[in-house]
C-alpha positions as CSV (number, residue, x, y, z in Angstrom):
1,X,324.0,-31.6,106.0
2,X,321.4,-31.3,103.1
3,X,322.7,-29.6,100.0
4,X,320.8,-26.9,98.2
5,X,320.7,-29.2,95.1
6,X,319.1,-32.0,97.0
7,X,316.6,-29.6,98.5
8,X,315.6,-28.3,95.1
9,X,315.3,-31.9,93.8
10,X,313.1,-32.9,96.7
11,X,310.8,-29.9,96.2
12,X,310.1,-31.1,92.7
13,X,309.7,-34.8,93.7
14,X,306.4,-36.7,93.9
15,X,306.8,-36.9,97.7
16,X,306.4,-33.1,97.8
17,X,303.9,-32.9,95.0
18,X,302.1,-29.9,96.2
19,X,305.0,-27.7,97.2
20,X,305.1,-25.6,94.0
21,X,302.6,-27.3,91.7
22,X,299.7,-25.3,93.1
23,X,301.4,-21.9,93.5
24,X,299.4,-18.8,92.5
25,X,299.6,-18.0,88.8
26,X,301.9,-15.0,89.3
27,X,304.4,-17.1,91.3
28,X,304.1,-20.1,89.0
29,X,304.5,-18.3,85.7
30,X,307.1,-15.6,86.7
31,X,309.6,-18.1,88.1
32,X,312.4,-18.5,85.5
33,X,313.8,-21.4,87.5
34,X,310.6,-23.4,87.2
35,X,310.4,-23.3,83.4
36,X,313.9,-24.4,82.6
37,X,313.9,-27.9,81.2
38,X,316.6,-29.7,83.1
39,X,316.1,-33.0,81.1
40,X,318.2,-31.4,78.3
41,X,318.7,-32.8,74.8
42,X,318.7,-36.6,74.6
43,X,320.1,-39.0,72.1
44,X,317.4,-41.4,71.0
45,X,318.1,-45.1,71.1
46,X,315.5,-46.2,68.6
47,X,315.0,-49.3,70.7
48,X,311.4,-49.6,69.5
49,X,312.5,-49.6,65.9
50,X,315.0,-52.4,66.7
51,X,312.3,-54.4,68.3
52,X,310.1,-54.1,65.2
53,X,313.0,-55.4,63.0
54,X,313.4,-58.4,65.2
55,X,309.7,-59.2,64.8
56,X,310.1,-59.0,61.0
57,X,313.1,-61.4,61.0
58,X,311.1,-63.9,63.1
59,X,308.1,-63.6,60.7
60,X,305.9,-62.2,63.5
61,X,303.4,-59.4,63.3
62,X,304.5,-56.3,65.1
63,X,302.6,-55.4,68.3
64,X,299.9,-52.8,67.9
65,X,301.1,-49.7,69.9
66,X,302.3,-46.2,69.3
67,X,305.9,-46.7,70.3
68,X,307.2,-43.8,72.4
69,X,304.0,-41.7,72.0
70,X,302.6,-42.3,75.5
71,X,304.7,-42.1,78.7
72,X,304.0,-44.6,81.5
73,X,300.6,-44.1,83.0
74,X,302.0,-44.9,86.5
75,X,301.1,-41.9,88.6
76,X,303.9,-39.5,89.2
77,X,304.6,-35.8,89.0
78,X,304.4,-35.6,85.2
79,X,305.4,-32.3,83.6
80,X,304.8,-31.1,80.1
81,X,307.0,-29.0,77.8
82,X,304.7,-26.5,76.0
83,X,305.2,-23.7,73.5
84,X,302.5,-21.4,74.7
85,X,301.3,-19.4,71.7
86,X,301.4,-22.2,69.3
87,X,299.7,-24.7,71.6
88,X,297.0,-22.1,72.7
89,X,296.2,-21.3,69.1
90,X,296.0,-25.0,68.0
91,X,294.0,-26.0,71.1
92,X,291.4,-23.4,70.5
93,X,291.1,-24.3,66.8
94,X,290.5,-28.0,67.6
95,X,288.5,-27.9,70.9
96,X,286.8,-24.5,71.1
97,X,284.3,-25.3,68.3
98,X,281.9,-22.5,69.2
99,X,284.6,-19.9,69.2
100,X,283.9,-18.4,72.7
101,X,287.4,-18.7,74.0
102,X,286.2,-21.5,76.4
103,X,286.3,-25.3,76.3
104,X,283.0,-26.7,77.6
105,X,280.8,-29.8,77.4
106,X,279.0,-27.9,74.6
107,X,282.0,-27.9,72.3
108,X,282.3,-30.8,69.8
109,X,286.0,-31.3,69.5
110,X,287.6,-34.7,70.1
111,X,288.4,-33.8,73.7
112,X,291.9,-35.1,73.5
113,X,295.2,-33.3,73.2
114,X,298.7,-34.6,73.0
115,X,301.4,-32.8,75.1
116,X,305.2,-33.3,75.0
117,X,306.7,-34.5,78.2
118,X,309.4,-32.5,79.9
119,X,311.2,-35.7,81.2
120,X,311.8,-36.8,77.6
121,X,312.9,-33.3,76.5
122,X,309.8,-33.2,74.3
123,X,310.3,-36.5,72.5
124,X,307.5,-38.4,74.2
125,X,303.9,-37.3,74.4
126,X,301.1,-37.9,76.8
127,X,297.4,-37.5,75.9
128,X,295.3,-35.1,78.0
129,X,291.6,-36.1,77.8
130,X,288.2,-34.8,78.7
131,X,286.6,-31.4,79.0
132,X,287.9,-30.6,82.5
133,X,291.6,-31.2,81.8
134,X,291.4,-29.5,78.4
135,X,289.6,-26.4,79.8
136,X,292.2,-26.3,82.6
137,X,294.9,-26.5,79.9
138,X,293.3,-23.5,78.1
139,X,293.1,-21.6,81.4
140,X,296.8,-22.3,82.3
141,X,298.0,-21.3,78.8
142,X,296.0,-18.1,78.9
143,X,297.6,-17.2,82.2
144,X,301.0,-18.1,81.0
145,X,300.6,-15.9,78.0
146,X,299.4,-13.0,80.2
147,X,302.6,-13.3,82.2
148,X,304.7,-13.2,78.9
149,X,305.8,-16.7,78.8
150,X,306.7,-18.2,75.4
151,X,307.5,-21.7,76.8
152,X,306.5,-23.3,80.0
153,X,307.0,-26.5,81.9
154,X,303.5,-27.3,83.2
155,X,302.7,-29.7,86.0
156,X,300.1,-32.3,85.2
157,X,298.7,-31.6,88.7
158,X,297.4,-28.3,87.5
159,X,295.3,-30.0,84.8
160,X,293.8,-33.0,86.8
161,X,293.6,-31.2,90.1
162,X,290.7,-32.2,92.3
163,X,288.0,-29.6,91.3
164,X,287.0,-28.8,94.8
165,X,290.7,-28.1,95.6
166,X,291.2,-26.1,92.4
167,X,288.2,-23.8,92.8
168,X,289.0,-23.3,96.5
169,X,292.6,-22.4,95.5
170,X,291.5,-20.0,92.8
171,X,289.2,-18.2,95.1
172,X,291.9,-17.9,97.8
173,X,294.8,-17.0,95.5
174,X,293.1,-15.2,92.6
175,X,289.5,-14.3,92.8
176,X,289.7,-12.2,96.0
177,X,292.7,-10.3,94.6
178,X,290.8,-9.7,91.4
179,X,287.9,-8.2,93.3
180,X,289.9,-6.1,95.7
181,X,289.9,-2.3,95.3
182,X,291.4,0.8,97.0
183,X,290.3,4.4,96.4
184,X,293.3,6.7,96.4
185,X,295.7,8.4,94.0
186,X,296.6,5.1,92.4
187,X,293.0,4.2,91.3
188,X,290.8,7.3,91.5
189,X,291.1,8.0,87.7
190,X,289.4,4.7,86.9
191,X,287.2,4.3,90.0
192,X,285.8,7.8,89.9
193,X,284.5,7.3,86.4
194,X,280.9,6.2,86.5
195,X,279.6,3.9,83.8
196,X,276.1,5.1,84.7
197,X,277.0,8.8,84.0
198,X,274.6,9.6,81.2
199,X,275.5,13.4,81.2
200,X,277.1,15.2,78.2
201,X,280.5,15.5,80.0
202,X,281.3,12.3,81.8
203,X,284.4,12.6,83.8
204,X,286.0,11.1,87.0
205,X,284.4,12.8,90.0
206,X,284.7,12.2,93.7
207,X,282.6,13.6,96.6
208,X,284.4,14.1,99.9
209,X,282.4,14.5,103.1
210,X,282.6,17.8,105.1
211,X,284.1,15.9,108.0
212,X,287.1,14.6,106.1
213,X,289.3,17.7,105.4
214,X,292.5,15.7,105.0
215,X,290.8,13.7,102.2
216,X,289.6,16.9,100.5
217,X,293.1,18.3,100.6
218,X,294.5,15.0,99.3
219,X,292.2,14.6,96.3
220,X,292.5,18.3,95.4
221,X,296.2,17.9,95.2
222,X,295.8,14.8,93.0
223,X,293.6,16.8,90.7
224,X,296.1,19.6,90.6
225,X,299.1,17.4,90.0
226,X,297.4,15.3,87.3
227,X,295.3,17.7,85.3
228,X,295.1,15.2,82.4
229,X,292.7,13.0,84.3
230,X,290.2,15.8,84.7
231,X,289.3,14.8,88.2
232,X,286.5,16.8,89.6
233,X,286.7,17.0,93.5
234,X,283.5,18.1,95.2
235,X,282.9,18.7,98.9
236,X,279.6,17.5,100.3
237,X,277.6,19.7,102.6
238,X,277.0,18.7,106.3
239,X,273.3,17.9,105.7
240,X,272.4,15.6,102.9
241,X,268.7,15.9,101.7
242,X,266.8,14.1,99.0
243,X,266.7,17.4,97.1
244,X,270.5,17.7,97.2
245,X,270.9,14.1,96.0
246,X,268.5,14.7,93.1
247,X,270.4,17.8,92.1
248,X,273.7,15.9,92.3
249,X,272.4,13.6,89.6
250,X,273.6,16.2,87.1
251,X,277.2,15.5,88.3
252,X,277.2,11.9,89.5
253,X,280.4,10.7,91.2
254,X,282.1,8.3,93.6
255,X,281.9,8.8,97.3
256,X,285.1,8.8,99.3
257,X,285.7,6.0,101.8
258,X,288.2,5.4,104.7
259,X,291.9,6.1,104.2
260,X,294.9,5.5,106.4
261,X,298.1,7.5,106.8
262,X,301.2,5.9,105.3
263,X,304.7,7.0,104.2
264,X,305.1,7.7,100.5
265,X,307.8,5.1,99.5
266,X,309.3,7.6,97.0
267,X,309.3,10.9,99.0
268,X,309.2,9.5,102.6
269,X,306.4,12.1,103.3
270,X,303.1,11.3,104.9
271,X,300.3,10.6,102.5
272,X,296.9,8.8,102.4
273,X,296.1,5.4,101.2
274,X,292.7,3.9,100.7
275,X,291.6,1.0,102.9
276,X,290.9,-2.0,100.7
277,X,287.5,-3.6,100.1
278,X,286.1,-6.3,97.9
279,X,283.6,-5.6,95.2
280,X,280.9,-8.0,94.0
281,X,282.1,-8.5,90.4
282,X,285.0,-7.5,88.2
283,X,283.3,-4.5,86.6
284,X,282.6,-2.7,89.9
285,X,284.9,-0.1,91.7
286,X,282.7,1.0,94.5
287,X,282.0,-0.4,98.0
288,X,278.6,-2.3,98.2
289,X,276.4,-3.0,101.2
290,X,275.3,-6.5,102.0
291,X,277.6,-8.0,99.3
292,X,280.5,-6.9,101.5
293,X,279.1,-8.9,104.5
294,X,278.6,-12.0,102.5
295,X,282.1,-11.7,101.0
296,X,283.6,-11.3,104.5
297,X,282.4,-14.8,105.4
298,X,284.6,-16.2,102.7
299,X,287.5,-13.8,103.4
300,X,287.6,-15.0,107.0
301,X,287.7,-18.6,106.0
302,X,290.6,-17.8,103.7
303,X,292.5,-16.0,106.6
304,X,292.1,-12.6,104.8
305,X,291.1,-11.2,108.2
306,X,292.5,-7.7,107.8
307,X,290.8,-7.3,104.4
308,X,287.4,-8.1,106.2
309,X,288.4,-5.7,109.0
310,X,289.1,-2.8,106.6
311,X,285.6,-3.4,105.0
312,X,284.1,-2.9,108.5
313,X,286.1,0.3,108.9
314,X,284.9,1.5,105.5
315,X,281.3,0.9,106.7
316,X,281.9,2.8,109.9
317,X,283.3,5.7,107.8
318,X,280.1,5.6,105.7
319,X,277.8,5.7,108.8
320,X,279.9,8.5,110.4
321,X,279.9,10.7,107.3
322,X,276.9,9.7,105.2
323,X,274.6,8.5,107.9
324,X,274.2,4.9,106.7
325,X,275.8,1.9,105.1
326,X,274.9,2.7,101.5
327,X,273.6,0.6,98.7
328,X,276.9,1.5,97.1
329,X,279.3,4.4,97.4
330,X,278.0,6.5,94.4
331,X,276.4,9.8,94.9
332,X,272.9,8.7,93.7
333,X,272.8,6.1,96.5
334,X,273.1,8.6,99.3
335,X,269.5,8.2,100.4
336,X,269.5,4.4,100.1
337,X,270.8,1.7,102.4
338,X,270.9,-2.1,102.2
339,X,270.2,-5.1,104.5
340,X,272.2,-4.3,107.8
341,X,274.8,-6.9,108.8
342,X,277.4,-4.7,110.5
343,X,277.3,-6.2,114.0
344,X,277.7,-9.8,113.0
345,X,280.5,-8.8,110.5
346,X,282.4,-6.8,113.2
347,X,282.0,-9.6,115.8
348,X,283.3,-12.2,113.4
349,X,286.4,-10.1,112.6
350,X,286.9,-9.3,116.3
351,X,287.0,-13.0,117.2
352,X,289.9,-13.3,114.7
353,X,291.9,-10.2,115.9
354,X,291.0,-9.9,119.6
355,X,294.7,-10.6,120.5
356,X,295.7,-7.4,118.7
357,X,296.1,-4.2,120.7
358,X,293.5,-2.2,118.8
359,X,290.9,-4.9,118.6
360,X,288.7,-3.6,121.4
361,X,288.7,-0.1,120.0
362,X,287.8,-1.6,116.6
363,X,284.8,-3.3,118.1
364,X,283.8,-0.2,120.1
365,X,283.7,1.9,117.0
366,X,281.8,-0.8,115.0
367,X,279.1,-1.1,117.7
368,X,278.8,2.7,118.0
369,X,278.4,3.0,114.3
370,X,275.7,0.3,114.3
371,X,273.9,2.0,117.1
372,X,273.9,5.3,115.2
373,X,272.7,3.5,112.0
374,X,270.0,1.7,114.0
375,X,268.6,4.9,115.5
376,X,268.9,7.2,112.5
377,X,267.9,4.8,109.7
378,X,266.0,1.7,110.8
379,X,263.9,2.8,113.7
380,X,263.2,6.3,112.4
381,X,260.9,7.8,109.8
382,X,260.2,6.9,107.1
383,X,261.3,3.3,107.7
384,X,259.7,2.6,111.1
385,X,256.0,1.6,111.1
386,X,254.8,3.1,114.4
387,X,251.7,0.8,114.6
388,X,253.6,-2.6,114.5
389,X,256.9,-1.3,115.8
390,X,258.5,-3.1,112.8
391,X,260.8,-1.6,110.2
392,X,260.5,-1.4,106.4
393,X,262.8,-0.8,103.4
394,X,261.5,2.7,102.7
395,X,264.3,5.0,101.4
396,X,263.8,8.7,100.6
397,X,264.4,9.9,97.1
398,X,263.0,12.1,94.4
399,X,262.5,11.6,90.7
400,X,263.6,8.7,88.5
401,X,266.4,6.5,89.9
402,X,269.4,7.7,87.8
403,X,271.5,4.6,88.1
404,X,269.4,2.6,85.7
405,X,270.0,2.6,82.0
406,X,268.4,5.5,80.1
407,X,265.5,3.4,78.7
408,X,264.9,1.2,81.7
409,X,261.6,3.0,82.8
410,X,260.4,4.0,79.3
411,X,257.4,1.6,79.5
412,X,256.4,3.2,82.8
413,X,257.0,6.8,81.7
414,X,255.5,6.9,78.2
415,X,251.9,7.0,79.3
416,X,252.6,10.0,81.5
417,X,254.6,11.7,78.7
418,X,251.7,11.2,76.3
419,X,249.3,12.6,78.9
420,X,251.3,15.8,79.0
421,X,252.0,15.9,75.3
422,X,255.8,15.7,75.5
423,X,258.5,13.1,74.9
424,X,259.5,10.8,77.7
425,X,262.9,12.4,77.9
426,X,261.2,15.8,78.4
427,X,258.9,14.3,80.9
428,X,261.8,13.0,83.0
429,X,263.3,16.4,83.2
430,X,260.0,18.0,84.2
431,X,259.2,15.3,86.7
432,X,262.6,15.3,88.3
433,X,262.6,19.1,88.7
434,X,259.1,19.0,90.3
435,X,257.5,21.0,87.5
436,X,255.1,18.1,86.9
437,X,253.5,16.3,89.8
438,X,252.4,12.7,89.5
439,X,251.5,11.2,92.9
440,X,250.9,7.8,91.3
441,X,254.3,7.8,89.8
442,X,255.8,8.9,93.1
443,X,254.3,5.8,94.7
444,X,255.8,3.6,91.9
445,X,259.3,4.9,92.4
446,X,259.0,4.8,96.2
447,X,258.5,1.0,95.9
448,X,261.2,0.7,93.2
449,X,263.8,2.4,95.4
450,X,262.7,0.2,98.4
451,X,263.2,-3.0,96.3
452,X,266.7,-1.9,95.5
453,X,267.4,-1.1,99.2
454,X,266.2,-4.6,100.1
455,X,268.9,-6.1,97.9
456,X,266.3,-8.3,96.2
457,X,265.9,-6.3,93.0
458,X,263.7,-7.6,91.6
459,X,261.0,-10.0,92.7
460,X,257.2,-10.2,92.4
461,X,257.2,-10.6,96.1
462,X,258.2,-6.9,96.4
463,X,257.1,-5.2,93.2
464,X,254.8,-2.1,93.7
465,X,254.5,-2.9,97.5
466,X,258.0,-3.1,99.0
467,X,258.0,0.2,100.9
468,X,254.8,-0.9,102.8
469,X,256.2,-4.3,103.9
470,X,257.6,-5.1,107.3
471,X,259.7,-8.0,105.9
472,X,260.9,-10.9,107.9
473,X,264.5,-10.4,106.5
474,X,264.9,-6.8,107.7
475,X,263.3,-7.4,111.1
476,X,265.4,-10.6,111.7
477,X,268.5,-8.5,110.9
478,X,267.4,-5.8,113.4
479,X,266.7,-8.4,116.1
480,X,270.3,-9.6,115.5
481,X,271.6,-6.0,115.9
482,X,269.7,-5.7,119.2
483,X,271.0,-9.0,120.6
484,X,274.5,-8.5,119.3
485,X,274.8,-5.0,120.8
486,X,273.3,-6.1,124.1
487,X,275.7,-9.0,124.4
488,X,278.7,-7.0,123.3
489,X,278.1,-4.1,125.8
490,X,277.5,-6.7,128.6
491,X,280.4,-9.0,127.8
492,X,283.1,-6.8,126.3
493,X,282.5,-3.3,127.7
494,X,281.5,-4.1,131.3
495,X,277.9,-3.2,130.5
496,X,278.8,0.5,129.8
497,X,279.2,2.1,126.4
498,X,279.7,5.9,126.3
499,X,278.3,7.7,123.2
500,X,280.8,10.2,121.8
501,X,279.8,13.3,119.8
502,X,280.3,11.8,116.4
503,X,277.8,9.0,117.1
504,X,275.2,11.0,119.0
505,X,271.9,10.8,117.1
506,X,268.2,10.8,117.7
507,X,267.5,9.9,121.4
508,X,271.2,9.4,122.1
509,X,273.1,12.3,123.6
510,X,276.9,12.8,123.7
511,X,278.3,11.4,126.9
512,X,275.3,9.2,127.5
513,X,276.1,5.7,129.0
514,X,274.3,2.9,127.2
515,X,273.8,-0.5,128.9
516,X,272.7,-3.9,127.7
517,X,269.3,-3.8,129.4
518,X,267.6,-1.5,126.9
519,X,268.9,-3.5,124.0
520,X,267.6,-6.7,125.6
521,X,264.2,-5.0,125.9
522,X,264.2,-3.9,122.3
523,X,265.0,-7.4,121.1
524,X,262.2,-8.9,123.2
525,X,259.7,-6.3,121.9
526,X,260.7,-7.0,118.3
527,X,260.4,-10.8,118.8
528,X,256.9,-10.3,120.1
529,X,256.0,-8.2,117.1
530,X,257.6,-10.6,114.7
531,X,255.6,-13.5,116.2
532,X,252.4,-11.4,116.1
533,X,252.6,-10.0,112.6
534,X,255.0,-12.3,110.6
535,X,254.7,-15.8,112.0
536,X,252.1,-18.1,110.5
537,X,251.7,-21.3,112.6
538,X,249.5,-23.1,110.0
539,X,252.1,-22.6,107.2
540,X,255.0,-23.2,109.5
541,X,257.0,-20.1,108.3
542,X,257.3,-16.4,108.5
543,X,255.7,-14.0,105.9
544,X,256.0,-10.3,105.3
545,X,253.3,-7.9,106.7
546,X,251.7,-5.1,104.7
547,X,251.6,-2.2,107.1
548,X,249.1,-0.3,104.8
549,X,246.7,-3.0,104.1
550,X,247.2,-4.4,107.6
551,X,247.4,-8.0,106.5
552,X,250.0,-10.7,106.2
553,X,251.3,-11.4,102.7
554,X,251.2,-14.9,101.2
555,X,254.4,-14.9,99.1
556,X,256.6,-17.8,100.3
557,X,260.2,-16.5,100.5
558,X,263.4,-18.1,101.4
559,X,264.1,-15.1,103.6
560,X,261.9,-16.9,106.2
561,X,265.1,-18.8,107.2
562,X,266.8,-15.6,108.1
563,X,264.9,-15.9,111.4
564,X,266.9,-18.9,112.1
565,X,270.2,-17.1,111.3
566,X,269.2,-14.3,113.7
567,X,268.0,-16.6,116.4
568,X,264.5,-14.9,116.6
569,X,262.7,-18.2,116.1
570,X,261.9,-20.4,119.1
571,X,263.1,-24.0,119.0
572,X,259.5,-25.1,118.3
573,X,259.2,-22.6,115.5
574,X,262.5,-23.7,114.0
575,X,261.4,-27.4,114.1
576,X,258.1,-26.5,112.4
577,X,260.0,-24.6,109.7
578,X,262.2,-27.5,108.9
579,X,259.2,-29.8,108.7
580,X,256.8,-27.6,106.8
581,X,258.7,-24.9,105.0
582,X,262.0,-26.4,104.1
583,X,260.6,-29.0,101.6
584,X,258.9,-26.1,99.6
585,X,262.3,-24.5,98.9
586,X,264.7,-27.4,98.5
587,X,265.7,-28.1,94.9
588,X,268.5,-29.9,93.0
589,X,271.1,-27.2,93.7
590,X,270.0,-25.9,97.1
591,X,267.4,-23.4,98.2
592,X,265.0,-21.6,95.8
593,X,264.5,-17.8,96.4
594,X,260.8,-18.4,96.4
595,X,258.3,-21.1,95.5
596,X,256.9,-21.6,92.0
597,X,253.4,-21.2,93.3
598,X,254.1,-17.8,94.9
599,X,255.9,-16.5,91.7
600,X,252.9,-17.4,89.5
601,X,252.7,-17.8,85.8
602,X,255.4,-16.1,83.7
603,X,255.5,-15.2,80.0
604,X,256.0,-12.3,77.6
605,X,253.8,-10.0,79.6
606,X,255.0,-11.2,82.9
607,X,258.7,-12.1,82.6
608,X,260.9,-13.9,85.1
609,X,262.4,-11.9,88.0
610,X,265.8,-12.9,89.2
611,X,265.0,-13.1,92.9
612,X,262.1,-15.5,92.2
613,X,261.7,-19.2,91.4
614,X,263.7,-21.0,89.9
615,X,266.8,-19.0,91.0
616,X,269.0,-19.5,94.0
617,X,271.4,-17.0,95.5
618,X,274.5,-17.4,97.7
619,X,273.2,-15.2,100.6
620,X,270.1,-17.3,101.0
621,X,272.1,-20.4,101.2
622,X,274.7,-19.2,103.7
623,X,272.2,-17.7,106.1
624,X,270.0,-20.8,106.0
625,X,273.0,-23.1,106.6
626,X,274.1,-21.0,109.5
627,X,270.6,-20.8,111.0
628,X,270.0,-24.5,110.7
629,X,273.3,-25.3,112.4
630,X,272.4,-22.8,115.1
631,X,269.3,-24.8,115.9
632,X,271.1,-28.2,115.7
633,X,269.6,-29.2,112.3
634,X,273.1,-30.2,111.1
635,X,272.1,-32.9,108.7
636,X,269.8,-30.5,106.9
637,X,272.5,-27.8,106.7
638,X,275.0,-30.3,105.4
639,X,272.6,-31.6,102.7
640,X,271.7,-28.1,101.5
641,X,275.3,-27.1,101.4
642,X,276.3,-30.2,99.5
643,X,273.7,-29.6,96.9
644,X,274.8,-26.0,96.4
645,X,278.5,-26.9,96.3
646,X,277.9,-29.8,93.9
647,X,276.0,-27.5,91.5
648,X,278.8,-24.9,91.5
649,X,281.5,-27.5,91.2
650,X,279.7,-29.3,88.3
651,X,279.3,-26.0,86.3
652,X,282.9,-25.1,87.1
653,X,284.1,-28.5,85.7
654,X,281.8,-28.5,82.7
655,X,282.0,-24.9,81.6
656,X,285.6,-23.8,81.7
657,X,285.9,-22.7,85.4
658,X,282.8,-20.5,85.4
659,X,281.5,-19.0,88.7
660,X,278.6,-16.7,88.4
661,X,276.4,-14.3,90.4
662,X,273.3,-16.6,90.7
663,X,272.1,-20.0,89.6
664,X,269.0,-21.8,88.3
665,X,268.9,-24.4,91.1
666,X,266.5,-26.6,89.2
667,X,268.8,-27.2,86.2
668,X,271.3,-30.1,86.6
669,X,273.2,-29.4,83.4
670,X,273.8,-25.7,83.0
671,X,272.6,-23.9,86.1
672,X,274.7,-20.9,85.4
673,X,272.4,-20.0,82.5
674,X,270.1,-17.3,83.8
675,X,268.0,-15.3,81.3
676,X,266.1,-13.2,83.8
677,X,266.4,-9.4,83.8
678,X,270.2,-8.5,84.0
679,X,271.5,-11.9,82.8
680,X,274.3,-13.3,84.8
681,X,277.6,-11.7,85.8
682,X,280.7,-13.8,85.7
683,X,280.0,-15.4,82.3
684,X,281.8,-12.9,80.1
685,X,285.4,-14.0,80.2
686,X,288.0,-15.2,77.6
687,X,290.2,-18.1,78.4
688,X,290.2,-18.0,82.1
689,X,287.9,-16.5,84.8
690,X,289.7,-13.9,87.0
691,X,287.2,-13.1,89.7
692,X,284.2,-15.4,89.9
693,X,281.5,-13.5,91.8
694,X,282.1,-12.2,95.4
695,X,279.3,-13.8,97.4
696,X,279.4,-17.0,95.4
697,X,283.1,-17.3,96.0
698,X,282.4,-16.8,99.7
699,X,279.6,-19.4,99.7
700,X,281.9,-22.0,98.3
701,X,284.7,-21.8,100.8
702,X,282.1,-21.2,103.6
703,X,280.0,-24.1,102.5
704,X,283.1,-26.4,102.7
705,X,283.2,-25.6,106.4
706,X,279.6,-26.8,106.7
707,X,279.9,-30.2,105.0
708,X,281.8,-33.1,106.6
709,X,285.1,-34.6,105.3
710,X,283.3,-37.5,103.6
711,X,281.1,-35.1,101.7
712,X,284.0,-33.0,100.6
713,X,285.7,-36.1,99.1
714,X,282.4,-37.0,97.3
715,X,282.2,-33.5,95.9
716,X,285.7,-33.9,94.5
717,X,284.5,-36.9,92.5
718,X,281.4,-35.0,91.3
719,X,279.0,-37.4,93.1
720,X,275.4,-36.2,93.0
721,X,273.8,-35.9,96.4
722,X,271.3,-38.7,95.8
723,X,274.1,-41.1,94.8
724,X,276.1,-40.1,97.8
725,X,273.1,-40.4,100.1
726,X,272.1,-43.8,98.8
727,X,275.6,-45.1,99.2
728,X,275.7,-43.9,102.8
729,X,272.3,-45.5,103.6
730,X,273.4,-48.8,102.1
731,X,276.6,-48.7,104.1
732,X,274.7,-48.0,107.3
733,X,272.2,-50.8,106.6
734,X,275.1,-53.2,106.0
735,X,276.7,-52.2,109.3
736,X,273.4,-52.6,111.1
737,X,272.9,-56.1,109.6
738,X,276.4,-57.1,110.8
739,X,275.5,-56.0,114.3
740,X,272.5,-58.2,114.4
């Protein structure tokens, strides 16, 4: 029988190197057992000094070495005995030469640090070398300090860990947790505060829909029980109009999302708890639209299935009560949606949970919500173009979008203010109230809101024209809705789906039975329209269509590949796109958002836009990979995924574990440096990154499912794609030569 002592010894042995070495930080640094040095005090033998004395007696020169400084370099599970505060302070002083609390390739320190080994009770030392290991040391010490440790025993494996494994582990064990939110009594004080509340009395405020009386009662009680937080609970009316949303800007607030009944662990009484969701970045507290879908792709890879499921349920709540999946759950977004991905998101979750008893009901609710959203938002006024039968990003709204910083539109507003002889602040008040009418400005803000609804804010592709465009991205997504709904009704619900009262909208009546046939017809009609208005045979790609000018646009956008993801392209069209379009967008780090030629010249008067060349975004990469695989262009998908993953991994290694919102895919050295518009989220951290960025986290773990095992190994050694490709080609040529 194996003794507990031997079990503990084996868990720490080299044979079981990964058993505890790569635990999450909380487990690793809160375990008292782990950080007890069992080597104990040791009597030194001074054998090295005795050896030197023998050399002197024999008249020989002593060998040039540092005695006991370095432990053996034979690989084993080496551990270091570290005083946290002292080492952290000294390490920063020596290696963080620019003082930004990070160790990167731009720091000019010696890039070597000597650590005491635990096996020698701190008598011997071992040198840790290079930016990657030193930045990992800084990160681990920062985490240890956060968990209150004064001394740690640190496994070397956490410093020289394969970077692909390390980033994957951090995403799975740390980043998702850092981005997860719930809206309930435990968080509403912080979440309901709006950083974009420019009013004189900013305070936490939550709006509860009329159809959620239990939530209204719940939050009212929270406000009553905790008067110190000054929570303002507001009930929304049944009908939400642009005028109402405009007037609510005087009291901006958070919108309630789905909750579940649970037992209060203290009182044993029933209470409500918010369903969790993942936010894009660490500074956010509200549920976002298409970010959530992209994040769900990574959550499912990391087996966080029920977190992805709860995000779908939150979306269904939004459609049920607010009429749409919102740009985000803040009051000023009530008229604005975002790219629709609900059906694919729900189906991916369903595939993971279909063995569970409530899985079919989950899918039923999701499809009913998608059908309601489809009819009430995307194929209704003002988004539907009746001539082409295609849809546009064209949200309703009045006045100046309030979520932007106060001075964001000053350059646009000042000429109008001067025209009326008032300050721009006074003009905003008069314009928002309707006292002053400016049709030209109405048109400007119509397109501005549409750009934000598209998720591509901002791009010269969409500027001052977005609300008029039948875009390839939106219509590909709606084709996917139509085919997903048809297939689900046919295969899961016996070709009969009954519409209940809460999802009856537009042409759909309560009790009506929906079959797959009508959705098949809708998909066929949309494909015909897409081929007619958006496909360009000569260019071999899809373009947006201006429904006002009645002409095809010329801007070359990476969203052309969304047609592959949705399956709306024919095999011939897909092959043409790979041949003609793909080379225009492929760059060092993956796919460009648009081509340089389409963007045009940039400068002081015409600055860079973040959704244009030379920037690349995670959603564009993931949708393109999936689409290429769908049409059996596996080699192309693997190549693009490799380039994107290599770029992220290289920046992660060279710049202290950084993972950011977007990348300049033309820059091999520092692709995370983006100076367009809003800068780059994910850069501003001290010591250790806690969240990364939602859809980039997802793209990393999702991309590792696209590349093959050989590619993953090459990524772990930071092998550029060209080097990897050349080596494979040479190897193939060698094997061919041997055959003949």
